PAZAPA-4460 file (N, C-alpha, C; in steps of 0.05 Angstrom, whole numbers, plus 32768, in hexadecimal, padded with zeros to 4 digits):
% residues 320
    n_x    n_y    n_z   ca_x   ca_y   ca_z    c_x    c_y    c_z   seq   type   mol
   7E17   7FD1   805B   7E04   7FE6   8063   7DE9   7FDB   806C     1      M     A
   7DDF   7FC6   805D   7DC5   7FBA   8063   7DC7   7FAD   807F     2      I     A
   7DDD   7F9F   8084   7DE1   7F91   809E   7DE1   7FA5   80B5     3      I     A
   7DED   7FBC   80B1   7DEF   7FD1   80C6   7DD3   7FDC   80CC     4      R     A
   7DC3   7FE1   80B6   7DA8   7FEB   80BA   7D97   7FD7   80C9     5      I     A
   7D99   7FBD   80C1   7D8A   7FA8   80CE   7D91   7FA6   80EC     6      L     A
   7DAB   7FA9   80F2   7DB4   7FA7   810E   7DA7   7FBD   811E     7      F     A
   7DA7   7FD6   8114   7D9A   7FEC   8122   7D7C   7FE7   8126     8      V     A
   7D6F   7FDE   8111   7D52   7FDA   8112   7D4B   7FC4   8126     9      L     A
   7D5A   7FAE   8125   7D54   7F97   8137   7D58   7F9E   8154    10      I     A
   7D6F   7FAA   815A   7D75   7FB1   8176   7D61   7FC6   8181    11      T     A
   7D59   7FD9   8170   7D46   7FED   8179   7D2A   7FE1   817D    12      T     A
   7D22   7FCF   816B   7D08   7FC2   816C   7D06   7FB0   8185    13      S     A
   7D1B   7FA1   818B   7D1B   7F90   81A2   7D19   7FA0   81BC    14      L     A
   7D28   7FB6   81BD   7D27   7FC7   81D5   7D0B   7FD3   81D8    15      S     A
   7CFE   7FD9   81C2   7CE3   7FE4   81C3   7CCF   7FD0   81CD    16      L     A
   7CD2   7FB6   81C5   7CC0   7FA1   81CE   7CC3   7F9C   81EC    17      V     A
   7CDC   7F9B   81F5   7CE1   7F95   8211   7CDB   7FAD   8223    18      F     A
   7CD7   7FC4   8218   7CD1   7FDC   8228   7CB4   7FE2   822B    19      S     A
   7CA3   7FD3   821C   7C86   7FD8   821D   7C7C   7FD2   823A    20      I     A
   7C6D   7FE5   8244   7C61   7FE2   825F   7C71   7FEF   8274    21      G     A
   7C89   7FF9   826E   7C99   8006   8282   7C95   8024   8281    22      R     A
   7C9D   8032   8296   7C9B   804F   8297   7CAF   805A   8284    23      D     A
   7CA7   806F   8275   7CB9   807C   8262   7CC6   8067   824F    24      N     A
   7CB6   8055   8245   7CC0   803F   8235   7CD0   8048   821C    25      F     A
   7CCA   8060   8213   7CD7   806A   81FB   7CF5   8071   8200    26      Y     A
   7CFD   8075   8219   7D19   807D   821E   7D2C   8066   8217    27      I     A
   7D24   804D   821E   7D36   8037   8219   7D3B   8032   81FB    28      Y     A
   7D26   8032   81EA   7D2C   802F   81CD   7D3D   8045   81C2    29      P     A
   7D38   805E   81CC   7D48   8075   81C2   7D65   8071   81CA    30      A     A
   7D6A   8068   81E2   7D86   8063   81EB   7D93   804D   81DB    31      A     A
   7D84   8037   81D7   7D8F   8021   81C7   7D94   8029   81AA    32      I     A
   7D82   803A   819F   7D86   8044   8184   7DA0   8054   8182    33      L     A
   7DA5   8065   8195   7DBD   8076   8195   7DD6   8064   8197    34      I     A
   7DD4   8050   81AA   7DEB   803E   81AD   7DF0   802D   8194    35      I     A
   7DDB   8023   8188   7DDE   8013   816F   7DEA   8023   8159    36      S     A
   7DE1   803B   8155   7DEC   804D   8140   7E0A   8052   8146    37      V     A
   7E10   8057   8160   7E2B   805C   8168   7E3D   8044   8162    38      G     A
   7E33   802C   8167   7E43   8014   8162   7E48   8011   8144    39      V     A
   7E33   8016   8134   7E36   8013   8116   7E4A   8028   810C    40      V     A
   7E49   8040   8116   7E5B   8055   810D   7E78   804E   8115    41      L     A
   7E7B   8043   812E   7E95   803B   8137   7EA1   8025   8126    42      L     A
   7E8F   8011   811F   7E99   7FFB   810E   7EA1   8005   80F3    43      E     A
   7E92   8018   80E7   7E99   8023   80CD   7EB3   8033   80CE    44      A     A
   7EB6   8041   80E5   7ECF   8052   80E8   7EE7   8040   80EB    45      Y     A
   7EE5   802A   80FB   7EFB   8018   8100   7F05   800B   80E6    46      I     A
   7EF2   8006   80D3   7EF9   7FF9   80BA   7F0C   800A   80A9    47      K     A
   7F0E   8024   80AF   7F20   8035   80A0   7F3D   802F   80A7    48      R     A
   7F42   8023   80BE   7F5D   801D   80C7   7F65   8001   80BE    49      F     A
   7F7F   7FFC   80BB   7F88   7FE1   80B5   7F87   7FD0   80CE    50      N     A
   7F8A   7FB6   80CA   7F87   7FA3   80E0   7F9B   7FA8   80F7    51      R     A
   7FB4   7FB0   80F0   7FC8   7FB4   8105   7FC1   7FCB   8117    52      E     A
   7FB6   7FE1   810C   7FAF   7FF7   811D   7F97   7FF1   812F    53      N     A
   7F84   7FE2   8124   7F6D   7FDA   8134   7F76   7FC8   814B    54      V     A
   7F89   7FB6   8145   7F93   7FA4   815A   7FA1   7FB4   8170    55      T     A
   7FB0   7FC9   8168   7FBD   7FDA   817C   7FA8   7FE8   818E    56      K     A
   7F93   7FF1   8182   7F7E   7FFF   8191   7F72   7FED   81A6    57      I     A
   7F6B   7FD4   819E   7F5E   7FC2   81B0   7F72   7FB9   81C6    58      F     A
   7F8B   7FB6   81BF   7F9F   7FB0   81D4   7FA0   7FC7   81E8    59      K     A
   7FA0   7FDF   81DE   7FA0   7FF7   81F0   7F87   7FF8   8202    60      G     A
   7F70   7FF0   81F7   7F57   7FF0   8207   7F59   7FDC   821D    61      L     A
   7F64   7FC4   8217   7F67   7FAF   822B   7F79   7FB8   8242    62      I     A
   7F90   7FC3   823A   7FA3   7FCD   824E   7F97   7FE4   825E    63      I     A
   7F87   7FF6   8250   7F7A   800C   825E   7F66   8003   8272    64      G     A
   7F56   7FEE   826B   7F42   7FE4   827F   7F50   7FD7   8297    65      L     A
   7F67   7FCA   8292   7F76   7FBE   82A8   7F81   7FD4   82BA    66      M     A
   7F8B   7FEA   82AE   7F96   8000   82BE   7F7F   800D   82CD    67      L     A
   7F68   8011   82C0   7F51   801E   82CE   7F48   800E   82E6    68      G     A
   7F46   7FF3   82E3   7F3F   7FE3   82FA   7F53   7FE4   8310    69      A     A
   7F6D   7FE6   8308   7F82   7FE8   831C   7F81   8002   832B    70      G     A
   7F7D   8018   831D   7F7C   8033   832A   7F64   8034   833D    71      F     A
   7F4D   8029   8333   7F35   8029   8344   7F39   8019   835E    72      S     A
   7F46   8002   835B   7F4B   7FF1   8372   7F5E   7FFF   8386    73      A     A
   7F72   800C   837B   7F85   801B   838D   7F76   8031   839C    74      I     A
   7F65   8040   838D   7F56   8056   839A   7F44   804C   83B0    75      A     A
   7F37   8035   83AB   7F25   802A   83C0   7F35   8020   83D8    76      R     A
   7F4E   8016   83D3   7F5E   800B   83E9   7F66   8022   83FC    77      S     A
   7F67   803B   83F2   7F6E   8051   8403   7F55   805E   840F    78      F     A
   7F3E   8052   840B   7F25   805C   8417   7F16   8070   8408    79      G     A
   7F1E   8075   83EE   7F0F   8089   83DE   7EF6   807C   83D3    80      F     A
   7EE0   808B   83D6   7EC6   8083   83CA   7EC4   808F   83AF    81      E     A
   7EC3   807F   839A   7EC3   8088   837F   7EA6   8088   8374    82      L     A
   7E9B   80A0   836E   7E82   80A1   8361   7E86   809A   8343    83      I     A
   7E6F   8095   8335   7E71   808B   8319   7E81   809E   8307    84      W     A
   7E7F   80B9   830D   7E8D   80CC   82FC   7EAB   80C9   82FF    85      L     A
   7EB5   80C5   8318   7ED1   80C2   831D   7EDB   80A8   8310    86      Y     A
   7ECB   8093   8312   7ED3   8079   8306   7ED5   807C   82E8    87      R     A
   7EC2   808A   82DC   7EC2   808F   82BF   7EDB   809E   82B7    88      L     A
   7EE3   80B3   82C6   7EFB   80C2   82C0   7F14   80B1   82C2    89      M     A
   7F15   80A0   82D7   7F2C   808E   82DA   7F2F   807B   82C3    90      I     A
   7F19   806F   82BA   7F1A   805C   82A4   7F20   806A   828A    91      Y     A
   7F16   8081   8285   7F1C   8090   826C   7F39   8097   826B    92      L     A
   7F45   80A0   8281   7F61   80A7   8282   7F72   808D   827F    93      C     A
   7F69   8078   828B   7F78   805E   8288   7F77   8054   826C    94      A     A
   7F60   8056   825F   7F5E   804D   8243   7F70   805E   8231    95      L     A
   7F71   8078   8236   7F83   8089   8226   7FA0   8081   822A    96      Y     A
   7FA8   807C   8243   7FC3   8074   8249   7FCA   805A   823B    97      I     A
   7FB7   8047   823C   7FBC   802D   8230   7FC0   802E   8212    98      G     A
   7FAF   803E   8204   7FB2   8041   81E7   7FCC   8050   81E1    99      I     A
   7FD3   8064   81F1   7FEC   8073   81EC   8004   8061   81EF   100      A     A
   8003   804F   8203   801A   803D   8208   801D   802A   81F0   101      I     A
   8007   801F   81E6   8009   800C   81CF   8013   801B   81B7   102      I     A
   8009   8033   81B2   8010   8043   819A   802E   8049   819A   103      S     A
   8039   8050   81B2   8055   8058   81B3   8068   8040   81B4   104      Q     A
   8061   802C   81C3   8073   8015   81C6   806F   7FFF   81B3   105      L     A
   8056   7FFE   81A6   8050   7FE8   8193   8055   7FCD   81A0   106      D     A
   804A   7FC8   81B7   804F   7FAF   81C5   8038   7F9B   81C0   107      V     A
   803E   7F82   81C4   802A   7F6D   81C1   801E   7F65   81DC   108      G     A
   800E   7F51   81DC   8002   7F48   81F5   8018   7F3E   8208   109      F     A
   802E   7F34   81FD   8044   7F2B   820E   8056   7F41   8218   110      G     A
   804F   7F5A   8211   805F   7F72   8218   807B   7F70   820E   111      L     A
   807E   7F65   81F5   8098   7F63   81E9   8098   7F77   81D2   112      I     A
   80AC   7F88   81D2   80AE   7F9D   81BD   80B3   7F91   81A2   113      R     A
   80A3   7F99   818F   80A7   7F90   8173   80B8   7FA4   8165   114      Q     A
   80D1   7F9D   8162   80E4   7FB0   8156   80E1   7FB2   8138   115      S     A
   80E3   7FCA   812E   80E2   7FCF   8111   80FE   7FD2   8106   116      S     A
   8103   7FCA   80ED   811D   7FCD   80E2   8127   7FE9   80E3   117      P     A
   8140   7FEC   80E6   814C   8006   80E8   8147   8017   80CF   118      K     A
   813F   8030   80D3   813B   8042   80BD   811F   8041   80B0   119      G     A
   810D   8032   80BD   80F2   8030   80B1   80DE   803F   80C3   120      T     A
   80C8   8047   80B7   80B3   8055   80C5   8099   8049   80BF   121      S     A
   8089   8042   80D5   806F   8036   80D1   805C   8048   80C3   122      D     A
   8062   8062   80C3   804F   8076   80B8   8054   807A   809A   123      E     A
   806A   806F   8090   8071   8073   8074   806A   8059   8065   124      C     A
   8051   8057   805C   8047   803F   8050   8049   8041   8031   125      L     A
   8052   802B   8025   8053   802A   8008   8047   800F   7FFF   126      K     A
   8032   8011   7FEF   8023   7FF9   7FE6   802F   7FF0   7FCB   127      I     A
   8036   7FD6   7FCA   8041   7FCA   7FB2   802B   7FBF   7FA1   128      L     A
   802B   7FC5   7F87   8018   7FB9   7F75   8024   7FA1   7F66   129      D     A
   8014   7F92   7F58   801D   7F7A   7F4B   8034   7F7F   7F37   130      T     A
   8031   7F94   7F27   8045   7F99   7F12   8060   7F9F   7F1D   131      S     A
   8062   7FAE   7F33   807C   7FB5   7F3E   8089   7F9E   7F4C   132      V     A
   8079   7F8B   7F56   8084   7F73   7F63   8090   7F61   7F4E   133      I     A
   8081   7F5D   7F38   808A   7F4B   7F22   80A3   7F57   7F15   134      I     A
   80A3   7F72   7F12   80BA   7F80   7F06   80D4   7F79   7F14   135      D     A
   80D4   7F79   7F2F   80EB   7F70   7F3E   80FF   7F86   7F46   136      G     A
   80FE   7F9D   7F38   8112   7FB2   7F3F   810E   7FBE   7F5A   137      R     A
   80F6   7FBB   7F65   80F0   7FC6   7F7F   8103   7FBA   7F95   138      I     A
   810A   7FA1   7F92   811C   7F94   7FA5   8137   7FA1   7FA5   139      A     A
   8141   7FA7   7F8C   815B   7FB4   7F8A   815A   7FD1   7F95   140      D     A
   8144   7FDF   7F90   8142   7FFA   7F9A   8141   7FFA   7FB9   141      I     A
   8132   7FE7   7FC4   8130   7FE6   7FE1   814B   7FE1   7FEE   142      V     A
   815B   7FD0   7FE1   8175   7FC9   7FEC   8188   7FE1   7FEC   143      E     A
   8184   7FF4   7FDA   8194   800D   7FDA   818B   8020   7FF0   144      T     A
   8174   801B   7FFD   816A   802B   8013   8160   8047   8009   145      K     A
   8159   8048   7FEF   814D   8061   7FE6   812F   8061   7FEC   146      F     A
   8124   804A   7FF2   8108   8049   7FFB   8107   803F   8017   147      I     A
   80FA   804E   8028   80F8   8047   8044   80DA   8045   804D   148      E     A
   80D6   803A   8064   80BA   8037   806D   80B1   801B   806B   149      G     A
   8097   8017   806D   808A   7FFD   806C   807F   7FF7   8050   150      V     A
   8087   7FE0   8046   807C   7FD7   802C   8064   7FC5   8032   151      L     A
   804D   7FCD   8026   8034   7FBF   802C   802B   7FB0   8013   152      V     A
   8026   7F96   8016   801C   7F86   8000   8000   7F7C   8007   153      V     A
   7FEC   7F86   7FF9   7FD0   7F7D   7FFE   7FCC   7F60   7FF7   154      P     A
   7FBA   7F53   8006   7FB4   7F37   8001   7FA9   7F33   7FE5   155      K     A
   7F9A   7F46   7FDA   7F8F   7F43   7FBF   7FA4   7F44   7FAA   156      F     A
   7FBB   7F52   7FB0   7FD1   7F52   7F9D   7FDF   7F37   7F9E   157      V     A
   7FE2   7F2B   7FB6   7FED   7F10   7FB8   7FDD   7EFC   7FA9   158      L     A
   7FC2   7EFF   7FAB   7FB0   7EEC   7F9D   7FB4   7EEE   7F7F   159      D     A
   7FB7   7F07   7F75   7FBC   7F0B   7F58   7FD6   7EFF   7F50   160      E     A
   7FEB   7F02   7F60   8005   7EF6   7F5A   8003   7ED8   7F59   161      L     A
   7FF4   7ECD   7F6C   7FF0   7EB0   7F6D   7FE2   7EA6   7F54   162      Q     A
   7FCE   7EB4   7F4B   7FC0   7EAD   7F32   7FD2   7EAD   7F1A   163      Q     A
   7FE3   7EC2   7F19   7FF6   7EC4   7F02   800B   7EAD   7F04   164      I     A
   8014   7EA7   7F1C   8028   7E91   7F1F   801C   7E76   7F19   165      A     A
   8002   7E73   7F1B   7FF5   7E59   7F15   7FE9   7E59   7EF9   166      D     A
   7FEF   7E6D   7EE9   7FE4   7E6F   7ECE   7FEE   7E58   7EBC   167      S     A
   7FDE   7E50   7EA9   7FE6   7E3C   7E96   7FFA   7E47   7E81   168      S     A
   7FFA   7E61   7E7E   800D   7E6E   7E6C   8029   7E6F   7E79   169      D     A
   803D   7E64   7E6C   8058   7E62   7E78   8064   7E7D   7E7D   170      S     A
   805F   7E90   7E6C   806A   7EAB   7E70   805E   7EB8   7E89   171      V     A
   8043   7EB7   7E8C   8036   7EC2   7EA3   803F   7EB3   7EBC   172      K     A
   8041   7E99   7EBA   8049   7E89   7ED2   8065   7E91   7EDC   173      R     A
   8077   7E96   7EC9   8092   7E9E   7ED0   8092   7EBA   7EDD   174      A     A
   8081   7ECC   7ED3   807F   7EE7   7EDE   8074   7EE6   7EFB   175      R     A
   805F   7ED5   7EFF   8053   7ED3   7F19   8067   7EC8   7F2D   176      G     A
   8076   7EB3   7F26   808A   7EA7   7F38   80A0   7EBB   7F3E   177      R     A
   80A7   7ECB   7F2A   80BC   7EDF   7F2E   80B2   7EF3   7F43   178      R     A
   8099   7EFB   7F42   808E   7F0E   7F56   808E   7F02   7F72   179      G     A
   8087   7EE8   7F74   8088   7EDB   7F8F   80A5   7EDA   7F99   180      L     A
   80B8   7ED5   7F87   80D4   7ED4   7F90   80DD   7EF0   7F9A   181      D     A
   80D4   7F05   7F8C   80DB   7F20   7F94   80D0   7F26   7FB0   182      V     A
   80B7   7F1D   7FB6   80AB   7F21   7FD0   80BB   7F12   7FE6   183      L     A
   80C3   7EFA   7FDF   80D4   7EEA   7FF2   80EE   7EF8   7FF8   184      N     A
   80FA   7F04   7FE3   8113   7F12   7FE6   810F   7F2B   7FF9   185      R     A
   80F9   7F39   7FF5   80F4   7F50   8006   80EE   7F47   8023   186      L     A
   80E0   7F31   8026   80DA   7F27   8041   80F2   7F1F   8050   187      K     A
   8106   7F13   8042   811E   7F0A   8050   8131   7F20   8057   188      K     A
   812E   7F38   804A   813F   7F4E   8050   8138   7F5A   806B   189      D     A
   814B   7F59   807E   8146   7F62   8099   8141   7F7F   809B   190      R     A
   814B   7F8E   8088   8148   7FAB   8089   812E   7FB5   807B   191      N     A
   811F   7FA2   8071   8106   7FA9   8064   80EE   7FA0   8074   192      T     A
   80DB   7FB2   8079   80C3   7FAB   8088   80AD   7FA6   8074   193      L     A
   80A6   7F8D   8070   8092   7F85   805C   8079   7F7B   806C   194      L     A
   8062   7F86   8065   804A   7F7E   8073   8034   7F75   805F   195      R     A
   8025   7F61   8066   800F   7F57   8056   7FF5   7F61   8064   196      I     A
   7FE4   7F6E   8055   7FCB   7F78   8060   7FB3   7F69   8054   197      T     A
   7FA0   7F61   8065   7F88   7F53   805B   7F72   7F66   8054   198      D     A
   7F78   7F80   8057   7F63   7F94   8051   7F5B   7F93   8034   199      Q     A
   7F41   7F90   802F   7F37   7F8C   8014   7F1E   7F9D   8010   200      D     A
   7F16   7F9F   7FF8   7EFD   7FAE   7FF1   7EED   7F9D   7FDE   201      F     A
   7EDD   7F8B   7FEA   7ECE   7F77   7FD9   7EBB   7F84   7FC5   202      P     A
   7EB3   7F9D   7FCA   7EA0   7FAA   7FB7   7EAF   7FB4   7F9E   203      E     A
   7ECA   7FB3   7F9F   7EDA   7FBC   7F88   7EE7   7FA3   7F7B   204      I     A
   7EE3   7F9F   7F61   7EEE   7F87   7F54   7F0A   7F8C   7F48   205      S     A
   7F0F   7FA4   7F3F   7F28   7FAA   7F31   7F3F   7FAE   7F46   206      D     A
   7F56   7FA0   7F41   7F6C   7FA1   7F54   7F78   7FBD   7F55   207      V     A
   7F7A   7FCB   7F3E   7F85   7FE6   7F3F   7F74   7FF9   7F4F   208      D     A
   7F5A   7FF7   7F4D   7F48   8007   7F5C   7F4A   8001   7F7A   209      S     A
   7F4E   7FE8   7F81   7F52   7FE0   7F9D   7F6C   7FED   7FA8   210      K     A
   7F81   7FED   7F97   7F9A   7FF9   7FA0   7F97   8017   7FA6   211      L     A
   7F89   8025   7F94   7F84   8041   7F98   7F74   8046   7FB2   212      V     A
   7F5F   8036   7FB6   7F4E   8038   7FCE   7F5F   8032   7FE7   213      K     A
   7F70   801E   7FE6   7F80   8017   7FFD   7F94   802E   8003   214      L     A
   7F9F   803A   7FEE   7FB1   8051   7FF1   7FA4   8068   8000   215      G     A
   7F8A   806C   7FFA   7F7B   8082   8007   7F76   807A   8024   216      K     A
   7F6E   8061   8029   7F67   8059   8044   7F7F   805A   8057   217      V     A
   7F96   8050   804D   7FAE   804F   805D   7FBF   8068   805C   218      L     A
   7FB7   807B   804B   7FC7   8093   8046   7FE4   808A   803E   219      D     A
   7FE5   8078   802A   7FFE   806D   8022   8004   8074   8004   220      A     A
   801D   806F   7FFD   8025   8073   7FE1   8024   8058   7FD3   221      K     A
   801F   8058   7FB9   801D   8040   7FA9   8036   803E   7F97   222      V     A
   8044   8027   7F99   805B   8022   7F89   8053   8011   7F71   223      L     A
   8059   801B   7F59   8050   800D   7F41   8062   8014   7F29   224      T     A
   805F   8006   7F13   806A   800F   7EF9   8054   800D   7EE4   225      N     A
   803B   800C   7EED   8024   800C   7EDC   801C   8029   7ED6   226      D     A
   801F   8032   7EBE   8019   804E   7EB7   7FFC   8055   7EBB   227      F     A
   7FE9   8043   7EB4   7FCD   8049   7EB7   7FC5   804C   7ED4   228      N     A
   7FD0   803A   7EE6   7FCB   803D   7F02   7FD7   8057   7F0D   229      L     A
   7FEE   805E   7F03   7FFB   8077   7F0B   7FE9   808F   7F06   230      F     A
   7FDC   8090   7EEE   7FCB   80A7   7EE7   7FB1   80A7   7EF7   231      K     A
   7FA5   808F   7EFA   7F8C   808D   7F09   7F90   8095   7F26   232      V     A
   7FA5   808C   7F32   7FAB   8092   7F4E   7FB0   80B0   7F52   233      A     A
   7FBE   80BB   7F3F   7FC4   80D8   7F41   7FAA   80E9   7F40   234      E     A
   7F98   80E1   7F2F   7F7F   80EF   7F2C   7F6F   80EE   7F47   235      I     A
   7F71   80D8   7F55   7F62   80D4   7F6E   7F72   80DD   7F87   236      Q     A
   7F89   80EA   7F82   7F98   80F6   7F98   7FAA   80E3   7FA8   237      G     A
   7FB0   80CB   7F9D   7FC1   80B8   7FAA   7FDD   80BB   7F9E   238      V     A
   7FF1   80BD   7FAF   800D   80C0   7FA6   8017   80A6   7F9B   239      T     A
   8023   80A7   7F84   802D   808E   7F76   804B   8092   7F71   240      V     A
   805A   807D   7F77   8077   807C   7F70   807A   8069   7F59   241      L     A
   8081   8074   7F41   8083   8064   7F29   80A0   805C   7F24   242      N     A
   80A5   8042   7F25   80C1   8038   7F21   80CC   8040   7F06   243      I     A
   80BB   803F   7EF1   80C4   8046   7ED6   80CD   8063   7ED5   244      N     A
   80BD   8075   7EE2   80C5   8091   7EE2   80E0   8095   7EF0   245      L     A
   80E4   8086   7F06   80FE   8088   7F14   8114   807E   7F02   246      L     A
   8110   8068   7EF4   8124   805E   7EE2   812B   8072   7ECC   247      T     A
   8116   807F   7EC0   811B   8092   7EAB   812B   80AA   7EB6   248      N     A
   8125   80B2   7ECF   8132   80C9   7EDA   8150   80C4   7EDF   249      A     A
   8157   80AA   7EE3   8173   80A3   7EE9   8183   809C   7ED1   250      L     A
   8176   809B   7EB9   8185   8095   7EA1   8198   80AC   7E9A   251      K     A
   81AF   80A5   7E8E   81C3   80BA   7E87   81B6   80CE   7E73   252      P     A
   81BD   80E7   7E76   81B3   80FC   7E64   81C1   80FA   7E49   253      V     A
   81B2   80F9   7E34   81BD   80F8   7E19   81B4   8111   7E0A   254      V     A
   81C6   8120   7DFF   81C0   813A   7DF2   81C4   8137   7DD4   255      L     A
   81B5   8146   7DC4   81B9   8146   7DA7   81D5   814E   7DA0   256      P     A
   81E1   8140   7D8D   81FC   8145   7D85   8210   8131   7D90   257      G     A
   8209   8123   7DA5   821B   810F   7DB1   821D   80F7   7D9F   258      E     A
   8235   80EA   7D9F   8239   80D3   7D8F   823B   80BA   7DA1   259      K     A
   8232   80A4   7D96   8233   808A   7DA5   8235   8073   7D92   260      M     A
   823E   805D   7D9D   8241   8044   7D8D   822B   8030   7D96   261      K     A
   821C   8027   7D83   8206   8013   7D89   8206   7FFD   7D74   262      I     A
   81F7   7FE8   7D7A   81F2   7FD2   7D67   81D6   7FD5   7D5D   263      V     A
   81D2   7FD7   7D43   81B8   7FD8   7D37   81AB   7FBC   7D38   264      V     A
   8196   7FB9   7D47   818A   7F9F   7D4D   8177   7F96   7D37   265      I     A
   8165   7FA9   7D2F   8150   7FA1   7D1D   8147   7FBA   7D0D   266      K     A
   8134   7FB5   7CFA   8129   7FCB   7CEB   8114   7FDA   7CFB   267      E     A
   8111   7FF4   7CF4   80FD   8004   7D01   80E2   8003   7CF3   268      G     A
   80CF   8011   7CFE   80B4   8011   7CF2   80B4   8021   7CD8   269      K     A
   80C2   8038   7CD7   80C2   8048   7CBF   80D7   803E   7CAC   270      D     A
   80D4   8042   7C92   80E6   8038   7C7E   8103   8042   7C83   271      P     A
   8116   8030   7C82   8132   8037   7C84   813C   8039   7CA1   272      G     A
   812B   8039   7CB4   8134   803D   7CD0   8140   8023   7CDB   273      Q     A
   8153   8027   7CEE   815F   8010   7CFD   815B   8015   7D1B   274      G     A
   8159   8000   7D2A   8154   8002   7D47   816B   7FF6   7D57   275      I     A
   8174   8005   7D6B   8189   7FFB   7D7D   8181   8002   7D9A   276      G     A
   8190   7FF8   7DAD   8189   7FFD   7DC9   81A3   8003   7DD9   277      Y     A
   81A0   8014   7DED   81B5   8018   7E00   81B4   8002   7E15   278      L     A
   81C8   8002   7E27   81CA   7FED   7E3B   81B2   7FEE   7E4E   279      D     A
   81A7   8006   7E52   8190   8009   7E65   8175   8004   7E58   280      D     A
   8175   7FFC   7E3E   815D   7FF5   7E30   8151   800C   7E20   281      G     A
   815E   8023   7E20   8153   803A   7E11   8155   8034   7DF3   282      T     A
   813F   8039   7DE5   813E   8034   7DC8   814B   804B   7DB9   283      M     A
   815B   8044   7DA4   8167   8058   7D93   815D   8052   7D76   284      I     A
   8151   8066   7D6A   8147   8064   7D4E   815C   8071   7D3C   285      V     A
   8168   8061   7D2B   817D   806B   7D19   8172   8070   7CFE   286      V     A
   8174   8089   7CF5   816B   8090   7CDA   817D   8083   7CC5   287      D     A
   8171   8076   7CB2   817F   8068   7C9C   8191   8052   7CA8   288      S     A
   8188   8046   7CBD   8199   8031   7CCA   8191   8015   7CC3   289      G     A
   817D   8011   7CB2   8173   7FF7   7CAB   8189   7FE5   7C9F   290      K     A
   819A   7FF1   7C8E   81AE   7FE1   7C80   81C5   7FD8   7C92   291      K     A
   81C5   7FE2   7CAC   81DB   7FDC   7CBE   81D1   7FC8   7CD4   292      Y     A
   81BB   7FBB   7CD0   81B0   7FA8   7CE4   81C5   7F93   7CE9   293      V     A
   81CB   7F8E   7D03   81DF   7F7B   7D0B   81FB   7F86   7D0D   294      G     A
   81FF   7F9F   7D06   8219   7FAB   7D07   821B   7FBF   7D1E   295      E     A
   8234   7FC4   7D26   8239   7FD8   7D3B   8242   7FF2   7D2C   296      E     A
   8233   8008   7D31   8238   8021   7D23   823A   8038   7D36   297      V     A
   8245   804E   7D2D   8245   8067   7D3C   822E   8078   7D32   298      F     A
   821F   8084   7D45   8209   8095   7D3E   820B   80AF   7D4D   299      V     A
   81FE   80C4   7D43   81FD   80DE   7D50   81E0   80E3   7D58   300      T     A
   81DB   80EB   7D71   81C1   80F0   7D7B   81B6   810A   7D6E   301      V     A
   819D   8107   7D63   8190   811F   7D57   817B   812A   7D69   302      T     A
   816C   8119   7D78   8158   8123   7D8B   8151   810D   7D9F   303      S     A
   8145   8116   7DB5   813D   8103   7DCB   8120   8108   7DD1   304      V     A
   8110   80F2   7DD1   80F4   80F4   7DD7   80ED   80E6   7DF1   305      L     A
   80E3   80F4   7E05   80DB   80E9   7E1E   80BD   80E3   7E1E   306      Q     A
   80B6   80CA   7E22   8099   80C2   7E23   8093   80B6   7E3E   307      T     A
   807A   80B3   7E45   8073   80A6   7E5F   807D   808A   7E61   308      P     A
   807F   807C   7E4A   8088   8061   7E4A   80A7   805E   7E4B   309      A     A
   80B5   8074   7E46   80D2   8073   7E46   80DE   8089   7E34   310      G     A
   80F7   8085   7E2C   8105   8098   7E1C   810D   808C   7E02   311      R     A
   810B   809C   7DEC   8114   8094   7DD2   8129   80A8   7DC8   312      M     A
   813E   809D   7DBC   8153   80AD   7DB1   8154   80AA   7D92   313      I     A
   8154   80C0   7D84   8156   80C0   7D67   8172   80C8   7D5F   314      F     A
   817D   80B9   7D4C   8199   80BE   7D44   819D   80B9   7D26   315      A     A
   81B3   80C2   7D1C   81BA   80BD   7D00   81D5   80AF   7CFE   316      R     A
   81D9   80A0   7CEA   81F1   8090   7CE6   8209   80A2   7CDF   317      Y     A
   8220   809E   7CEC   8239   80AC   7CE7   824B   809A   7CD7   318      E     A
   8255   80A3   7CC1   8266   8093   7CB0   8281   808D   7CBD   319      H     A
   828C   80A0   7CCB   82A7   809D   7CD7   82A4   8098   7CF5   320      D     A
***
């Protein structure tokens, strides 16, 4: 903000100095002031877009200027005298056509179409956070084609992954390397459109806050399994896709009264309780199951508790 204000002040002051002694000298500084403010507003507005969209706009402007020069040359070759208003209209129409062509065809400077994988949409952006990348299930979900569109990985998330992968803690280092492997797997999948964005918010230090801000700027959804990020983003109006919630929704329905066979793994927190797990990781708390630790027993479901962190099943031991 300070740099923008200085830019306006310096340009206006210089125009005022060079205009001293001329007729209506105040007109030139006023015009320069308006132009400087316009440039600053345009620069601030362009920063709302990601780099790829800005690149498309500038490609369109270049093609539009070329088309405008071509149309003007053709008109002059037929003997038409073009006043400044007609030339302005020709160039404005040409610029519009150039931007429209780039937007529709997504061509590069070499006029080669950049094909997108089948079934994806550039308008359906999903931002991956660090937790969902390290978790790894996102790669399996993408392969099932239940998630479509463009997967966006911010550079600041890559930096965080790199820091975790370089950690002196062996557990953190393994998790970071797993996340990098997951990204490589997504990148190699021809049906997945994965993009890295350099867009950052230096004034924000927290990665979760940056993700929420980026979701607002790009009008994108955030993919995560971080419950705190999920709640913060919801409050600020950013759509979040929580992998853990999806997993809980797909777990088999267990009703009170059903019987099942489990292995009691360890003691529970309360006296006499035993703890077991289903194949999907769901915890089962067995009443009076402490004495059966290490054994396979039949239990009857008494109640099911759904929590934000997952699901817990309470059961009692069946003698037969």
